[in-house]
FINUTOR-592907 format. One line per 8 residues: number of its first residue (from 1); for each residue y, z, x of N, C-alpha, C, O. Coordinates in Angstrom, 3 decimals, always signed. Layout:
N
NUM	Y Z X Y Z X Y Z X Y Z X | ...
//
This chain:
153
1	+16.559 +2.813 +3.948 +15.824 +2.024 +4.165 +15.094 +0.854 +4.128 +14.580 +0.201 +3.219 | +15.199 +0.691 +5.859 +15.038 -0.409 +6.650 +13.158 -2.059 +5.777 +12.501 -1.490 +4.906 | +12.713 -3.373 +6.026 +12.108 -3.523 +4.803 +11.088 -3.172 +6.567 +11.435 -3.188 +7.748 | +9.318 -2.795 +5.602 +9.033 -2.307 +6.742 +8.033 -3.905 +5.965 +7.596 -4.303 +4.885 | +8.153 -4.449 +7.876 +6.963 -5.812 +8.489 +6.464 -5.026 +9.754 +6.879 -3.909 +10.064 | +5.646 -5.651 +10.353 +5.144 -6.574 +10.793 +3.677 -6.172 +10.816 +3.345 -5.693 +9.731 | +2.329 -6.232 +12.043 +1.569 -6.281 +11.540 +1.324 -4.972 +12.723 +2.013 -4.560 +13.657 | -0.215 -4.511 +12.074 -0.608 -3.212 +13.355 -1.590 -2.454 +13.097 -1.910 -2.016 +11.992
9	-2.447 -2.158 +14.803 -3.989 -1.674 +13.888 -3.591 -0.710 +14.786 -2.648 -0.609 +15.571 | -5.096 +0.385 +14.302 -4.351 +1.621 +14.010 -6.062 +2.051 +14.056 -6.941 +1.200 +13.923 | -6.460 +4.137 +14.356 -7.683 +4.647 +14.251 -7.064 +5.312 +13.742 -5.888 +5.663 +13.840 | -8.562 +5.728 +12.610 -8.495 +6.682 +11.802 -9.495 +7.923 +13.557 -10.195 +7.433 +14.444 | -9.059 +9.681 +13.370 -9.431 +9.861 +13.436 -10.671 +10.596 +13.467 -11.604 +10.154 +12.797 | -10.848 +11.818 +14.249 -12.427 +12.535 +13.516 -11.950 +13.425 +12.374 -12.950 +13.631 +11.687 | -11.039 +13.968 +11.912 -10.159 +14.908 +11.542 -9.899 +13.807 +9.762 -10.061 +14.343 +8.665 | -9.382 +11.867 +9.968 -8.983 +11.620 +9.223 -7.993 +11.426 +9.057 -7.658 +11.095 +7.920
17	-6.971 +11.533 +10.139 -5.452 +11.386 +10.065 -4.954 +9.664 +10.669 -5.726 +9.368 +11.581 | -4.469 +9.125 +10.548 -3.579 +8.230 +10.650 -2.597 +8.147 +11.626 -1.525 +8.271 +11.034 | -2.432 +8.021 +12.657 -1.552 +8.415 +13.048 -0.497 +6.669 +12.689 -1.198 +5.657 +12.684 | +1.512 +6.405 +12.349 +1.857 +5.219 +11.821 +2.111 +4.538 +13.331 +1.547 +5.078 +14.283 | +2.681 +3.740 +13.491 +3.073 +3.162 +13.825 +4.676 +3.716 +14.058 +5.289 +3.699 +12.990 | +5.618 +4.279 +15.389 +6.801 +4.769 +15.391 +7.907 +3.111 +15.242 +8.937 +2.835 +15.857 | +7.380 +2.541 +14.505 +8.553 +0.785 +14.066 +7.988 +1.049 +12.362 +8.431 +0.437 +11.390 | +7.514 +1.517 +12.346 +6.940 +1.734 +11.259 +7.343 +3.327 +10.037 +7.409 +3.336 +8.808
25	+7.567 +4.663 +11.196 +7.637 +5.714 +10.814 +9.359 +5.118 +11.076 +10.269 +5.893 +10.780 | +9.527 +4.425 +11.355 +11.153 +4.785 +11.227 +11.769 +3.815 +10.166 +12.832 +4.068 +9.598 | +11.156 +2.879 +9.976 +11.301 +1.970 +8.825 +11.096 +2.579 +7.084 +11.300 +1.898 +6.079 | +10.685 +3.899 +7.114 +9.537 +4.560 +6.515 +10.567 +5.870 +6.224 +10.377 +6.818 +5.463 | +11.804 +5.570 +7.159 +12.233 +6.840 +6.891 +12.139 +9.005 +6.493 +12.773 +10.056 +6.590 | +11.312 +8.619 +6.203 +10.057 +9.695 +5.754 +9.501 +11.118 +5.656 +8.451 +11.017 +5.022 | +9.722 +12.452 +6.002 +9.038 +13.113 +5.870 +7.841 +12.956 +5.020 +6.960 +13.767 +5.306 | +7.452 +11.852 +3.712 +6.479 +11.952 +3.148 +6.244 +11.285 +2.541 +6.851 +11.180 +1.475
33	+5.225 +10.456 +2.883 +4.818 +8.981 +1.486 +3.613 +9.194 +0.822 +2.960 +10.236 +0.770 | +3.364 +8.043 +0.287 +2.383 +8.727 -1.265 +1.621 +7.208 -0.652 +2.145 +6.403 +0.118 | +0.501 +7.146 -1.150 -0.607 +6.149 -0.926 -1.354 +5.662 -1.903 -2.005 +6.680 -1.673 | -1.783 +5.255 -2.560 -2.385 +4.303 -3.785 -3.074 +3.855 -3.288 -3.332 +3.802 -2.086 | -3.683 +3.271 -4.489 -5.156 +2.264 -4.077 -3.637 +0.393 -4.062 -2.434 +0.292 -4.307 | -4.276 -0.187 -3.814 -3.582 -1.499 -3.538 -4.085 -2.884 -4.783 -5.247 -3.252 -4.956 | -3.196 -3.290 -5.307 -3.026 -3.737 -6.413 -4.437 -4.715 -6.900 -4.811 -5.143 -7.992 | -5.215 -4.856 -4.893 -6.221 -6.295 -6.061 -7.520 -5.114 -5.335 -8.527 -5.514 -4.750
41	-7.193 -3.744 -5.546 -8.823 -2.637 -5.221 -9.800 -3.162 -4.138 -10.986 -3.008 -4.428 | -9.438 -3.972 -2.499 -9.230 -3.569 -1.820 -8.583 -3.199 +0.006 -8.750 -3.591 +1.161 | -8.053 -2.525 -0.525 -6.334 -1.954 +0.361 -5.957 -0.608 -0.341 -6.367 -0.118 -1.393 | -4.851 -0.073 +0.771 -3.966 +0.974 +0.308 -2.977 +0.898 +0.190 -2.632 -0.120 +0.789 | -1.945 +1.481 -0.361 -1.053 +0.735 +0.473 -0.665 +2.292 -0.259 -1.128 +3.184 -0.970 | +1.073 +1.674 +0.834 +2.008 +3.515 +1.247 +3.362 +2.776 +1.302 +3.871 +1.856 +1.942 | +3.678 +3.587 +0.368 +5.887 +3.485 +0.217 +6.797 +4.925 +0.653 +6.720 +6.020 +1.210 | +7.342 +4.355 +0.215 +8.248 +6.601 +0.271 +7.950 +6.875 -0.814 +7.464 +6.025 -1.561
49	+8.208 +8.433 -1.286 +8.595 +7.794 -2.801 +9.187 +8.042 -3.299 +9.038 +8.211 -4.509 | +11.110 +8.366 -2.137 +12.125 +7.277 -3.667 +11.319 +5.522 -4.063 +11.396 +5.012 -5.181 | +10.733 +4.988 -3.085 +10.195 +3.768 -3.645 +9.550 +3.379 -4.327 +9.612 +2.210 -4.707 | +8.038 +4.878 -5.034 +6.803 +4.718 -5.333 +7.717 +5.330 -7.148 +7.429 +4.913 -8.270 | +8.914 +6.501 -6.739 +9.182 +6.742 -7.909 +9.722 +6.126 -9.090 +9.442 +6.193 -10.287 | +10.800 +5.347 -8.230 +11.908 +5.055 -8.803 +12.519 +3.210 -9.159 +13.145 +2.592 -10.020 | +11.786 +2.960 -7.772 +11.291 +1.083 -8.148 +9.943 +0.819 -8.781 +9.817 +0.156 -9.810 | +8.916 +1.385 -8.099 +7.398 +0.463 -8.125 +6.774 +1.284 -10.366 +6.222 +0.796 -11.352
57	+7.290 +2.459 -10.036 +6.998 +2.591 -11.048 +6.958 +3.106 -12.535 +6.218 +3.538 -13.419 | +8.860 +2.610 -12.065 +9.700 +2.484 -13.370 +8.953 +1.169 -13.966 +8.385 +1.323 -15.048 | +8.881 -0.862 -12.989 +8.034 -1.836 -14.076 +6.102 -0.931 -14.454 +5.035 -1.400 -14.850 | +6.496 +0.298 -14.103 +4.689 +0.228 -15.129 +5.277 +1.347 -16.246 +4.387 +1.584 -17.063 | +6.434 +2.061 -16.510 +6.569 +2.632 -17.197 +7.745 +3.144 -17.136 +8.257 +4.032 -16.454 | +8.159 +2.340 -18.086 +9.947 +1.907 -17.601 +10.449 +2.260 -19.572 +11.566 +2.393 -20.070 | +9.525 +2.291 -20.001 +9.978 +3.133 -21.401 +9.708 +3.390 -22.522 +9.049 +2.581 -23.175 | +10.228 +4.844 -23.195 +9.367 +5.880 -23.468 +8.322 +5.704 -24.354 +7.649 +6.724 -24.503
65	+7.750 +4.149 -25.381 +5.860 +4.238 -25.808 +5.665 +2.901 -24.593 +5.334 +1.752 -24.886 | +6.005 +3.475 -23.018 +5.014 +2.361 -22.673 +2.996 +3.693 -23.015 +1.926 +3.085 -23.037 | +3.000 +4.567 -23.121 +2.114 +5.029 -23.266 +1.210 +4.517 -24.459 -0.012 +4.545 -24.604 | +2.348 +3.984 -25.357 +1.864 +3.675 -26.846 +0.694 +2.298 -26.084 -0.507 +2.477 -26.287 | +1.128 +0.972 -25.231 +0.648 +0.528 -24.375 -0.517 +0.486 -23.492 -0.639 +0.936 -22.352 | -1.794 -0.476 -24.631 -3.164 -0.075 -23.792 -3.093 -0.314 -22.551 -3.012 +0.488 -21.620 | -3.127 -1.596 -22.540 -3.074 -2.132 -21.009 -2.223 -0.697 -19.948 -2.594 +0.066 -19.056 | -0.565 -1.029 -20.935 -0.110 +0.276 -19.142 -0.324 +1.026 -18.600 +0.097 +1.356 -17.492
73	-1.726 +1.912 -19.899 -2.806 +2.683 -19.807 -3.612 +3.104 -19.039 -4.366 +4.067 -18.901 | -3.268 +2.026 -18.456 -5.039 +1.491 -17.961 -4.137 +1.340 -15.973 -4.732 +1.609 -14.929 | -3.035 +0.974 -16.055 -2.596 +0.566 -15.162 -2.119 +1.735 -14.853 -2.472 +2.099 -13.731 | -1.271 +2.661 -15.568 -1.403 +3.744 -14.487 -2.314 +4.575 -14.304 -1.818 +5.414 -13.551 | -3.492 +4.899 -14.563 -4.020 +5.460 -14.529 -5.800 +4.819 -13.258 -6.878 +5.396 -13.112 | -5.325 +3.578 -12.684 -5.616 +2.727 -11.851 -5.113 +2.977 -11.126 -5.860 +3.254 -10.188 | -3.872 +3.111 -10.836 -2.584 +3.153 -9.591 -1.745 +4.587 -9.393 -1.584 +5.228 -8.355 | -1.233 +4.888 -10.832 -0.400 +6.028 -10.438 -1.590 +6.887 -10.164 -2.092 +6.835 -9.041
81	-2.342 +8.064 -11.539 -3.192 +8.641 -11.281 -3.949 +8.846 -10.455 -4.670 +9.777 -10.813 | -4.345 +8.295 -8.997 -5.096 +8.105 -7.895 -3.681 +8.141 -6.718 -3.968 +7.745 -5.589 | -3.020 +8.344 -6.821 -1.693 +8.523 -5.623 -1.628 +9.478 -5.345 -2.117 +10.431 -5.952 | -0.693 +9.531 -3.845 -1.121 +11.396 -3.834 +0.278 +11.137 -2.300 +0.738 +10.162 -1.704 | +0.374 +11.890 -2.273 +2.078 +12.670 -1.240 +1.135 +12.876 -0.702 -0.015 +13.198 -1.001 | +2.083 +12.517 +0.793 +1.533 +12.606 +1.769 +2.060 +13.330 +3.026 +3.147 +12.951 +3.462 | +1.301 +14.498 +3.763 +3.166 +14.468 +4.844 +2.935 +14.055 +5.811 +1.796 +14.163 +6.265 | +3.778 +13.520 +6.388 +3.792 +13.438 +7.546 +3.661 +14.310 +8.981 +4.438 +15.247 +9.164
89	+2.985 +14.080 +9.655 +2.689 +15.492 +9.979 +4.324 +15.248 +11.207 +5.007 +14.226 +11.266 | +4.483 +16.230 +11.822 +5.597 +15.549 +13.585 +4.854 +15.362 +14.332 +4.736 +16.411 +14.967 | +3.983 +14.377 +14.840 +3.549 +13.771 +16.002 +3.202 +12.350 +14.878 +2.595 +11.392 +15.356 | +3.655 +12.321 +13.332 +4.299 +10.788 +12.572 +2.782 +10.822 +12.693 +2.531 +10.107 +13.663 | +0.805 +11.651 +11.820 +0.193 +11.517 +12.001 +0.142 +11.565 +9.302 +0.616 +12.589 +8.811 | -0.164 +10.956 +8.740 -0.599 +11.441 +8.536 -2.693 +11.910 +7.459 -3.569 +11.700 +8.297 | -3.130 +12.232 +6.518 -4.398 +11.752 +6.607 -4.257 +11.701 +5.214 -3.604 +12.334 +4.385 | -5.292 +10.487 +5.181 -4.984 +10.111 +2.446 -5.979 +10.858 +3.329 -6.102 +11.096 +4.531
97	-6.911 +11.231 +1.717 -7.607 +11.808 +0.945 -8.927 +10.447 +1.915 -8.842 +9.295 +2.341 | -9.885 +11.413 +1.850 -11.119 +10.389 +2.916 -11.861 +9.659 +1.307 -12.526 +8.642 +1.500 | -11.758 +10.124 -0.114 -12.506 +9.082 -1.210 -10.990 +7.888 -1.244 -10.905 +7.117 -2.200 | -10.229 +7.872 -0.469 -9.161 +7.010 -0.326 -9.699 +6.201 +0.086 -10.144 +5.278 -0.595 | -9.854 +6.330 +1.646 -9.567 +5.370 +2.921 -11.242 +5.136 +2.591 -11.808 +4.084 +2.886 | -11.764 +6.004 +2.094 -13.701 +5.128 +1.430 -14.129 +4.759 +0.899 -15.326 +4.493 +1.007 | -13.019 +4.370 -0.526 -12.850 +3.083 -1.438 -12.724 +1.647 -0.671 -13.164 +0.660 -1.261 | -12.125 +1.487 +0.657 -11.426 +0.253 +0.700 -12.279 -0.030 +2.307 -11.817 -0.783 +3.164
105	-13.688 +0.806 +2.476 -13.922 +0.518 +4.201 -14.215 +1.248 +4.782 -15.407 +1.226 +5.090 | -13.451 +2.252 +5.267 -12.203 +3.119 +5.910 -12.531 +4.354 +5.701 -12.140 +5.150 +4.847 | -13.725 +4.515 +7.053 -14.496 +6.111 +7.853 -13.271 +6.539 +8.407 -12.119 +6.106 +8.421 | -14.091 +7.888 +9.028 -12.839 +8.813 +10.090 -14.000 +8.177 +11.623 -15.227 +8.125 +11.543 | -13.202 +7.783 +12.846 -13.196 +7.166 +13.834 -12.927 +5.455 +13.410 -13.275 +4.609 +14.234 | -12.302 +5.024 +12.106 -12.595 +3.438 +12.669 -11.225 +3.089 +12.347 -10.167 +3.562 +11.933 | -11.969 +1.655 +12.880 -9.937 +0.952 +13.220 -9.278 +0.167 +11.599 -9.875 -0.555 +10.801 | -8.248 +0.532 +11.585 -7.261 -0.353 +9.932 -6.952 -0.903 +10.727 -7.174 -1.185 +11.904
113	-5.667 -1.243 +9.003 -5.077 -3.544 +9.910 -3.944 -2.336 +9.716 -4.458 -1.227 +9.573 | -2.153 -2.372 +9.681 -1.716 -2.398 +8.952 -0.182 -2.969 +8.775 +0.650 -3.046 +9.679 | -0.007 -3.339 +7.443 +0.930 -4.346 +6.829 +2.237 -4.211 +6.714 +2.344 -3.607 +5.647 | +3.135 -4.358 +7.064 +4.603 -3.740 +6.585 +5.017 -4.899 +5.619 +5.097 -6.119 +5.761 | +5.164 -4.356 +4.963 +4.587 -5.848 +2.833 +6.294 -5.736 +2.620 +6.618 -6.532 +1.739 | +6.917 -5.343 +2.905 +8.763 -5.808 +3.218 +9.229 -3.579 +1.953 +10.058 -2.792 +2.409 | +8.450 -3.277 +0.638 +8.554 -1.879 +1.069 +7.323 -1.454 +0.603 +7.516 -1.068 -0.550 | +6.408 -1.353 +0.835 +5.360 -0.525 +1.059 +4.281 -0.600 +2.173 +3.735 +0.445 +1.816
121	+3.712 -0.901 +2.982 +2.532 -1.015 +3.466 +1.059 -1.340 +3.364 +0.454 -0.425 +2.805 | +0.251 -2.402 +3.744 -0.442 -2.009 +3.330 -1.455 -1.534 +4.619 -1.084 -1.558 +5.792 | -2.604 -1.163 +4.236 -3.790 -0.450 +4.985 -4.921 -1.240 +4.621 -5.255 -1.361 +3.442 | -5.530 -1.782 +5.560 -7.151 -2.483 +4.732 -7.670 -2.232 +6.047 -7.101 -1.769 +7.036 | -8.563 -2.527 +5.921 -10.313 -2.420 +7.022 -10.164 -3.813 +7.633 -10.634 -4.799 +7.065 | -9.435 -3.897 +8.924 -9.706 -5.391 +9.566 -10.990 -6.797 +8.838 -10.972 -7.950 +8.408 | -11.679 -5.987 +9.034 -13.351 -7.390 +7.823 -12.930 -6.849 +7.646 -12.234 -6.374 +8.543 | -12.805 -5.976 +5.571 -12.041 -6.779 +4.327 -10.892 -8.199 +4.946 -10.980 -9.389 +5.246
129	-9.725 -6.970 +4.859 -9.034 -8.655 +5.100 -8.870 -9.518 +6.110 -7.662 -9.720 +6.231 | -9.574 -10.210 +7.004 -10.031 -11.047 +7.040 -10.948 -12.232 +6.668 -10.883 -13.345 +7.189 | -11.934 -11.797 +5.562 -12.199 -11.972 +4.527 -11.336 -12.844 +3.782 -11.347 -14.054 +3.554 | -10.273 -11.492 +3.338 -9.713 -11.693 +2.454 -8.395 -12.930 +2.555 -8.054 -13.727 +1.681 | -7.875 -12.759 +3.837 -7.089 -14.489 +4.736 -8.157 -15.145 +4.505 -7.995 -15.692 +3.414 | -9.576 -15.498 +5.099 -10.070 -16.426 +5.412 -9.721 -17.368 +4.187 -9.035 -18.388 +4.114 | -10.777 -16.324 +2.828 -10.559 -16.987 +1.275 -9.234 -17.902 +0.439 -9.395 -18.770 -0.420 | -8.087 -17.456 +0.930 -6.787 -17.209 +0.627 -6.972 -19.507 +1.763 -7.046 -19.832 +2.948
137	-6.955 -20.355 +0.372 -6.936 -21.482 +1.224 -5.586 -21.721 +0.397 -5.688 -22.917 +0.123 | -4.632 -21.372 -0.043 -3.497 -22.051 -0.375 -2.376 -22.468 +1.266 -3.078 -22.170 +2.232 | -1.774 -22.704 +1.478 -0.633 -22.494 +1.936 +0.398 -22.220 +2.546 +0.989 -23.298 +2.600 | +1.304 -21.103 +3.293 +2.146 -20.639 +2.811 +3.417 -21.641 +1.950 +4.055 -21.248 +0.973 | +3.523 -22.701 +2.470 +4.064 -24.316 +1.716 +3.975 -23.835 -0.093 +4.777 -23.616 -1.001 | +2.424 -23.847 +0.108 +2.381 -24.154 -1.035 +2.732 -22.649 -2.427 +3.310 -22.636 -3.513 | +1.951 -21.507 -1.526 +2.568 -20.898 -2.219 +3.853 -20.135 -2.333 +3.919 -19.243 -3.179 | +4.680 -20.348 -1.716 +6.088 -20.406 -1.865 +6.107 -21.066 -2.759 +5.985 -20.584 -3.886
145	+6.279 -22.476 -2.537 +6.520 -23.489 -4.153 +5.902 -22.897 -5.671 +6.590 -22.816 -6.688 | +4.905 -22.631 -5.605 +4.849 -21.836 -6.934 +5.650 -20.066 -7.204 +5.997 -19.531 -8.257 | +5.697 -19.715 -6.209 +6.714 -18.777 -7.008 +8.487 -19.070 -6.478 +9.518 -18.398 -6.446 | +8.302 -19.703 -6.316 +9.929 -20.934 -6.764 +9.563 -21.405 -7.550 +9.766 -20.423 -8.265 | +8.814 -22.633 -8.734 +8.776 -22.812 -9.889 +8.849 -21.649 -10.950 +9.285 -21.990 -12.050 | +8.476 -20.280 -10.786 +8.323 -19.370 -11.951 +9.501 -18.593 -12.039 +9.860 -18.072 -13.095 | +10.323 -18.461 -10.618 +11.706 -18.042 -10.892 +12.736 -18.628 -11.013 +13.841 -18.086 -11.041 | +12.492 -19.964 -11.114 +13.370 -21.101 -11.942 +13.220 -21.398 -13.064 +14.140 -21.967 -13.651
153	+11.239 -20.920 -14.133 +11.887 -21.003 -15.363 +12.759 -19.798 -15.952 +13.316 -19.915 -17.044
//
């Protein structure tokens, strides 16, 4: 799988289908994708089943005793349980469940923002993303420095 990059605007049609831009479809290279709540709670994430199962979920349920950990159980309920496997149709469209779309302010016939973030695609209501982006006061340099310092330690 190629890294998922780029920012795209797309429209959800009257039937609730979202057409994936061709570059994202090619990078996903999958006939099925997984949609789940974003970690910040204000967007959705889209990833391949392979990445979802073998990379993402493994970090949460990495040991047989994961079910004994209260925080891991809560994370499983909030992230893994609502995840849905979706078919990508021959026209490159997915049908995100209405409840998931509505939870982040995306309705039928509305515009949304798709952002490749490496191994996932974030799906945003453009107005919510603009507010989130505006509220982020740290510079790219400051964010990078924080990550560097954490990795160094």
